[in-house]
C-alpha positions as CSV (number, residue, x, y, z in Angstrom):
1,M,-152.5,71.4,-39.0
2,S,-149.1,70.4,-37.6
3,Y,-147.9,68.2,-34.7
4,S,-148.0,70.1,-31.4
5,S,-145.7,70.1,-28.4
6,H,-148.2,67.9,-26.8
7,D,-147.6,65.3,-29.5
8,T,-143.8,65.5,-29.3
9,E,-143.7,65.4,-25.5
10,R,-141.8,62.5,-23.9
11,W,-142.6,60.7,-20.6
12,A,-139.2,61.4,-19.2
13,A,-137.4,64.7,-19.8
14,E,-134.2,64.5,-21.7
15,P,-131.3,66.9,-22.3
16,P,-131.3,68.8,-25.5
17,K,-130.2,66.9,-28.6
18,R,-128.2,68.0,-31.6
19,T,-130.2,70.0,-34.2
20,G,-131.2,68.8,-37.6
21,R,-133.4,65.8,-36.7
22,T,-137.1,65.8,-35.8
23,Q,-138.5,64.2,-32.7
24,F,-140.1,61.5,-34.9
25,Q,-136.8,60.7,-36.7
26,R,-135.3,60.1,-33.2
27,D,-138.2,57.8,-32.4
28,R,-137.7,55.8,-35.5
29,A,-134.0,55.4,-34.9
30,R,-134.6,54.3,-31.3
31,V,-136.9,51.5,-32.4
32,L,-134.7,50.5,-35.4
33,H,-131.6,50.2,-33.1
34,S,-133.5,48.4,-30.3
35,S,-132.6,44.8,-29.2
36,A,-136.3,44.0,-29.2
37,L,-136.5,44.6,-33.0
38,R,-133.4,42.5,-33.7
39,R,-134.9,39.6,-31.8
40,L,-137.8,39.6,-34.3
41,A,-135.3,38.1,-36.8
42,A,-135.6,34.8,-35.0
43,K,-139.4,34.8,-34.2
44,T,-141.9,33.0,-36.3
45,Q,-144.2,35.0,-38.6
46,V,-146.1,32.1,-40.3
47,V,-143.6,29.4,-41.4
48,Q,-141.2,28.3,-38.6
49,V,-137.9,30.1,-38.5
50,G,-135.1,27.8,-39.9
51,V,-137.3,25.7,-42.2
52,S,-135.8,27.4,-45.2
53,D,-134.0,30.5,-46.2
54,F,-137.0,32.1,-47.8
55,P,-139.9,32.4,-45.3
56,R,-140.5,35.8,-43.6
57,T,-139.8,36.4,-39.9
58,R,-141.4,38.9,-37.6
59,L,-138.5,41.2,-38.5
60,T,-138.9,41.1,-42.3
61,H,-142.7,41.5,-41.8
62,S,-142.1,44.6,-39.6
63,L,-139.8,46.1,-42.2
64,E,-142.3,45.5,-45.0
65,C,-145.1,46.9,-42.8
66,A,-143.1,50.0,-42.2
67,Q,-142.4,50.6,-45.9
68,I,-146.1,50.3,-46.7
69,G,-147.3,52.4,-43.7
70,R,-144.7,55.1,-44.3
71,E,-145.8,55.7,-47.9
72,L,-149.5,55.5,-47.2
73,G,-149.2,57.8,-44.1
74,A,-147.1,60.4,-46.0
75,A,-149.7,60.5,-48.8
76,L,-152.4,61.4,-46.3
77,G,-150.3,64.0,-44.5
78,C,-149.0,62.0,-41.5
79,D,-145.4,62.3,-40.5
80,P,-143.7,59.4,-42.3
81,D,-141.1,58.8,-39.6
82,L,-143.8,58.6,-37.0
83,V,-145.8,56.0,-38.9
84,D,-142.6,54.1,-39.8
85,A,-141.6,53.9,-36.1
86,A,-145.1,52.7,-35.1
87,C,-145.0,50.0,-37.8
88,L,-141.5,48.8,-36.8
89,A,-142.7,48.7,-33.1
90,H,-146.1,47.0,-33.6
91,D,-144.9,43.4,-33.1
92,L,-142.1,43.9,-30.6
93,G,-144.0,42.2,-27.8
94,H,-144.9,39.0,-29.6
95,P,-143.3,35.9,-28.0
96,P,-141.6,33.0,-29.7
97,F,-143.6,30.7,-32.1
98,G,-145.9,33.4,-33.5
99,H,-149.6,33.5,-32.5
100,N,-149.3,30.0,-31.2
101,G,-146.8,31.1,-28.7
102,E,-149.0,34.1,-27.8
103,A,-151.9,31.8,-27.1
104,A,-149.8,29.6,-24.9
105,L,-148.4,32.5,-22.9
106,A,-151.9,34.0,-22.6
107,A,-153.2,30.8,-21.1
108,L,-150.3,30.7,-18.6
109,A,-150.8,34.3,-17.5
110,A,-154.6,34.3,-17.4
111,D,-156.6,33.8,-14.1
112,G,-156.1,30.1,-13.2
113,G,-153.0,29.7,-15.2
114,A,-149.6,28.6,-13.8
115,L,-148.3,32.2,-14.1
116,A,-151.5,34.1,-13.4
117,C,-150.7,37.8,-13.5
118,G,-153.6,39.5,-15.4
119,G,-153.1,37.9,-18.8
120,F,-150.8,38.3,-21.8
121,E,-151.4,40.1,-25.1
122,G,-148.8,40.8,-27.7
123,N,-149.9,44.3,-28.3
124,A,-149.9,45.2,-24.6
125,Q,-146.5,43.6,-24.3
126,S,-145.3,45.8,-27.2
127,L,-146.3,48.9,-25.2
128,R,-144.6,47.5,-22.1
129,L,-141.4,47.1,-24.1
130,L,-141.5,50.6,-25.5
131,T,-142.3,52.3,-22.2
132,R,-140.6,50.1,-19.6
133,L,-138.5,47.1,-20.6
134,E,-136.3,48.1,-23.6
135,P,-133.2,49.9,-22.1
136,K,-132.7,53.4,-23.4
137,V,-133.9,55.8,-20.7
138,P,-134.1,54.3,-17.2
139,G,-137.7,53.8,-16.1
140,A,-139.1,54.9,-19.5
141,G,-138.0,52.3,-22.0
142,L,-137.3,53.9,-25.3
143,N,-139.0,57.1,-24.1
144,L,-140.7,57.8,-27.4
145,T,-142.9,60.7,-28.0
146,R,-146.6,60.7,-27.1
147,A,-147.7,60.7,-30.7
148,T,-145.5,57.7,-31.7
149,L,-146.6,55.7,-28.7
150,D,-150.2,56.5,-29.5
151,A,-149.6,55.4,-33.1
152,A,-148.4,52.1,-31.9
153,L,-151.7,51.4,-30.0
154,K,-153.7,49.3,-32.4
155,Y,-156.2,48.7,-29.5
156,P,-156.3,51.9,-27.4
157,F,-157.8,50.4,-24.2
158,I,-156.7,48.6,-21.1
159,G,-157.6,44.9,-20.8
160,S,-156.9,41.6,-19.2
161,G,-157.3,37.9,-19.9
162,T,-157.0,36.6,-23.5
163,G,-158.8,39.2,-25.6
164,K,-157.3,41.9,-27.7
165,Y,-156.2,45.1,-25.9
166,G,-153.4,47.6,-26.0
167,A,-152.2,47.9,-22.3
168,Y,-152.1,45.9,-19.1
169,A,-153.7,47.3,-16.0
170,S,-150.3,47.5,-14.4
171,D,-149.3,50.0,-17.2
172,A,-152.3,52.2,-16.8
173,V,-150.4,55.3,-15.7
174,V,-148.3,55.6,-18.8
175,F,-151.3,54.5,-21.0
176,D,-153.3,57.4,-19.6
177,W,-150.4,59.8,-20.2
178,I,-150.3,58.6,-23.9
179,R,-154.0,58.9,-24.4
180,L,-154.3,62.3,-22.6
181,G,-156.9,64.3,-24.6
182,A,-157.6,61.5,-27.1
183,P,-161.1,60.3,-27.8
184,A,-161.8,57.2,-25.7
185,G,-161.4,53.9,-27.6
186,R,-160.5,55.6,-30.9
187,P,-157.1,55.0,-32.5
188,C,-155.4,57.9,-34.1
189,L,-155.0,58.1,-37.9
190,E,-151.4,57.0,-37.7
191,A,-152.4,53.9,-35.7
192,Q,-155.1,53.1,-38.3
193,V,-152.5,53.4,-41.1
194,M,-150.2,51.1,-39.2
195,D,-153.0,48.6,-38.7
196,W,-153.9,48.5,-42.4
197,A,-150.3,48.3,-43.4
198,D,-149.9,45.4,-41.1
199,D,-153.0,43.6,-42.6
200,V,-151.8,44.4,-46.2
201,A,-148.2,43.2,-45.5
202,Y,-149.0,39.9,-43.9
203,S,-152.0,39.0,-46.0
204,V,-150.2,39.6,-49.3
205,H,-146.8,38.3,-48.3
206,D,-148.2,35.1,-46.7
207,I,-149.5,34.2,-50.1
208,E,-146.1,34.8,-51.6
209,D,-144.4,32.6,-49.0
210,G,-147.1,29.9,-49.5
211,L,-146.6,29.8,-53.2
212,H,-142.8,29.4,-52.8
213,A,-143.3,26.7,-50.2
214,G,-145.7,24.8,-52.4
215,L,-148.4,25.0,-49.8
216,V,-150.6,27.4,-51.8
217,T,-151.2,26.7,-55.5
218,L,-152.9,28.8,-58.1
219,K,-154.8,25.8,-59.3
220,N,-156.5,25.5,-55.9
221,L,-157.3,29.2,-55.8
222,R,-159.1,28.9,-59.2
223,D,-161.1,25.9,-58.1
224,H,-164.7,26.8,-57.0
225,S,-165.0,24.2,-54.3
226,E,-161.6,25.3,-52.8
227,R,-162.7,28.9,-52.9
228,A,-165.9,28.0,-51.0
229,V,-163.9,26.5,-48.2
230,V,-161.6,29.6,-48.0
231,A,-164.7,31.9,-48.1
232,Q,-166.2,30.1,-45.1
233,I,-162.9,30.5,-43.1
234,A,-162.8,34.2,-44.0
235,L,-166.4,34.6,-42.9
236,T,-165.8,32.8,-39.6
237,S,-162.4,34.2,-38.7
238,Y,-161.5,37.4,-40.5
239,C,-164.7,39.3,-41.2
240,A,-166.1,41.7,-38.6
241,S,-169.8,41.2,-37.8
242,S,-170.4,44.9,-38.7
243,W,-169.5,44.1,-42.3
244,D,-172.8,42.1,-42.7
245,V,-171.3,39.8,-45.3
246,S,-172.3,36.3,-46.4
247,A,-170.2,33.3,-47.6
248,A,-172.0,33.7,-51.0
249,E,-170.8,37.3,-51.3
250,L,-167.3,36.3,-50.3
251,E,-167.2,33.6,-53.0
252,T,-168.4,36.1,-55.6
253,V,-165.7,38.6,-54.5
254,F,-163.1,35.8,-54.5
255,A,-164.0,34.7,-58.1
256,S,-163.8,38.3,-59.3
257,F,-160.6,39.0,-57.4
258,M,-158.9,36.0,-59.1
259,E,-159.8,37.5,-62.5
260,L,-157.4,40.4,-62.0
261,P,-154.5,40.4,-64.5
262,C,-151.9,40.0,-61.8
263,W,-153.1,36.5,-61.0
264,Q,-152.9,35.2,-64.5
265,F,-149.7,33.2,-64.5
266,G,-148.4,29.7,-63.7
267,F,-145.9,29.1,-60.9
268,D,-143.1,26.6,-61.4
269,G,-140.3,28.2,-59.4
270,G,-138.5,29.5,-62.6
271,P,-137.3,33.0,-63.1
272,A,-140.4,34.1,-65.1
273,S,-142.8,32.8,-62.4
274,L,-140.7,34.3,-59.6
275,A,-141.0,37.7,-61.3
276,A,-144.8,37.1,-61.8
277,V,-145.1,36.5,-58.0
278,K,-143.2,39.7,-57.2
279,N,-145.5,41.6,-59.6
280,L,-148.5,40.0,-57.9
281,T,-147.4,41.2,-54.4
282,S,-146.6,44.7,-55.8
283,E,-150.0,45.0,-57.6
284,L,-151.9,43.8,-54.5
285,V,-150.1,46.1,-52.1
286,G,-150.7,49.0,-54.4
287,R,-154.4,48.0,-54.9
288,F,-155.0,47.9,-51.1
289,C,-153.1,51.1,-50.3
290,Q,-154.4,53.2,-53.2
291,A,-158.0,52.3,-52.4
292,A,-157.6,53.4,-48.8
293,E,-155.7,56.6,-49.8
294,E,-158.4,57.6,-52.3
295,A,-161.3,56.9,-50.1
296,T,-159.8,58.7,-47.1
297,L,-158.8,61.8,-49.1
298,A,-162.2,61.9,-50.7
299,D,-164.1,61.9,-47.4
300,P,-165.5,65.4,-46.5
301,A,-164.8,64.8,-42.8
302,G,-161.1,65.6,-43.3
303,S,-159.0,68.3,-45.0
304,P,-156.7,66.5,-47.4
305,P,-153.9,66.2,-48.0
306,D,-152.9,67.2,-44.4
307,L,-154.5,64.5,-42.2
308,R,-153.0,63.4,-39.0
309,R,-153.8,62.4,-35.4
310,Y,-157.5,62.8,-34.9
311,A,-158.3,65.0,-37.9
312,A,-159.8,62.0,-39.8
313,D,-160.1,58.2,-39.8
314,L,-158.6,55.9,-42.4
315,I,-161.3,54.6,-44.8
316,V,-160.8,51.3,-46.4
317,P,-163.4,50.4,-49.0
318,R,-165.5,47.3,-48.3
319,R,-164.2,45.5,-51.4
320,Q,-160.6,45.7,-50.2
321,L,-161.5,44.7,-46.7
322,L,-163.2,41.5,-48.1
323,E,-160.3,40.8,-50.5
324,C,-157.8,41.1,-47.6
325,A,-159.9,38.8,-45.4
326,L,-159.9,36.2,-48.2
327,L,-156.1,36.3,-48.5
328,K,-155.8,35.8,-44.7
329,A,-158.1,32.8,-45.0
330,V,-156.0,31.3,-47.8
331,A,-152.9,31.4,-45.5
332,A,-154.9,30.0,-42.6
333,H,-156.3,27.1,-44.7
334,Y,-153.2,26.0,-46.7
335,V,-150.3,27.1,-44.4
336,M,-151.3,27.3,-40.8
337,T,-153.4,24.1,-40.8
338,R,-151.2,22.1,-43.1
339,E,-150.4,18.5,-42.4
340,G,-148.3,18.2,-39.2
341,A,-148.9,21.8,-38.1
342,A,-151.2,20.8,-35.2
343,A,-148.7,18.4,-33.7
344,Q,-145.9,21.0,-34.0
345,Q,-148.0,23.8,-32.5
346,A,-149.0,21.5,-29.6
347,G,-145.3,20.9,-28.9
348,E,-144.5,24.6,-29.0
349,R,-147.3,25.4,-26.5
350,E,-146.1,22.7,-24.2
351,L,-142.5,24.0,-24.4
352,I,-143.7,27.6,-23.5
353,A,-145.7,26.2,-20.5
354,E,-142.9,24.1,-19.2
355,L,-140.3,26.9,-19.7
356,G,-142.4,29.5,-17.9
357,V,-142.9,27.3,-14.8
358,A,-139.2,26.3,-14.7
359,I,-138.1,29.9,-14.8
360,E,-140.4,30.8,-12.0
361,H,-139.4,27.9,-9.8
362,G,-135.7,28.8,-10.2
363,A,-136.0,32.6,-10.2
364,P,-134.2,34.9,-9.8
365,S,-131.1,32.8,-10.8
366,T,-133.0,31.6,-13.9
367,L,-133.8,35.1,-15.1
368,D,-131.6,37.2,-17.4
369,P,-129.7,39.9,-15.5
370,V,-131.9,42.6,-17.1
371,F,-135.0,41.2,-15.4
372,R,-133.6,40.4,-11.9
373,P,-134.0,44.0,-10.5
374,S,-137.7,43.9,-11.4
375,W,-138.1,40.5,-9.7
376,D,-136.3,41.8,-6.6
377,A,-138.5,45.0,-6.5
378,A,-141.8,43.1,-7.0
379,A,-144.2,43.4,-4.1
380,S,-146.4,40.4,-4.9
381,D,-146.5,37.0,-6.6
382,E,-148.5,38.5,-9.4
383,E,-145.8,41.1,-10.0
384,R,-143.0,38.5,-9.9
385,R,-145.0,36.3,-12.4
386,R,-145.3,39.3,-14.7
387,V,-141.5,39.5,-14.7
388,V,-141.3,35.8,-15.7
389,V,-143.8,36.4,-18.5
390,D,-141.6,39.3,-19.7
391,Q,-138.6,37.0,-19.8
392,V,-140.5,34.2,-21.7
393,A,-141.9,36.8,-24.2
394,S,-138.5,38.1,-24.9
395,F,-137.2,34.8,-26.2
396,T,-136.7,34.0,-29.8
397,D,-137.8,30.6,-31.2
398,T,-134.2,29.5,-31.0
399,S,-133.4,30.8,-27.5
400,A,-136.7,29.4,-26.1
401,M,-135.7,25.9,-27.3
402,V,-132.2,26.3,-25.9
403,W,-133.4,27.5,-22.5
404,H,-136.0,24.7,-22.4
405,R,-133.3,22.1,-23.0
406,R,-131.2,23.6,-20.2
407,L,-134.0,24.1,-17.6
408,C,-136.4,21.3,-18.3
């Protein structure tokens, strides 16, 4: 099976391009050279941008996600450039200050919020950037192929409010074009690879960042009582109800997980321990990806090694799902809820709220020139507020603080 003309179709017709490059290579290049991707360099991943030279940003996370997704996708038969482009694009719509900023902007944009316009969701905002806001082809954003846009849809349904969804109601026309002929609610295989690559990248690398920052210690991870706390967080926040897992099972998996040879080192910041941490991340990424690759290729539903689009689903073994959930819980417990984090996050949410209101009150003069035509063309207060939300979401951590000082 190969990718069809339906898969490589673009929303807006374009003149012929020079030969020698595939449509998906063009898609990857368009995302890679976009201003939205560059802005991710100054957007928080977990540890606030500027705290030190080491912590990852949304940009470094996206690059790592793309490397993981590209290799896993290629092993299954997906086009590697298509998966790479989707991985690079998956976080483009996230606002400043990480998930904390996303929660603040979602509250502003939800019904009853100061900028009520049908809600805000980072994944839906990413689609909006790719198909509308990022300047490449007028009226079509980056004008990527249908298959690449579909691969960027982690949540392939329209929503509103504060839940997880892949598109706003106002973007329903292009969403329906992307999903033409696709099974309702089912992400394509490339999107599933992107999603798993995202989980693997941030769960593993957040541990690396936490060790370097001194917020995560191997001593705590080997302590039974500490692991019990982490297991409970994983159960509450990172395990799907369909997994039918208990805290006791998670504790057992955690204990066994920590017995892997890659965890057997001490960390003191010296060269040997730094090398050991890099080996840890390499071993864990390999463990998670190899397990998914082997399980997917072994499944009789597909025809390995040529799987793509809707020929199969990615299969991640239960054991690796639980291990990944535990790593996420480690970061949540030791990094995201560290001392002083709550006060910092409250300040960030307040900044986002004040900034959004100030921009709306002063619009259109308070809008970047790129957003003013959309404000002028808006037919309702809701549409104008969506433009303000687009502006706030585009800010980096740094520019949000600069604009706040100027306007508030």
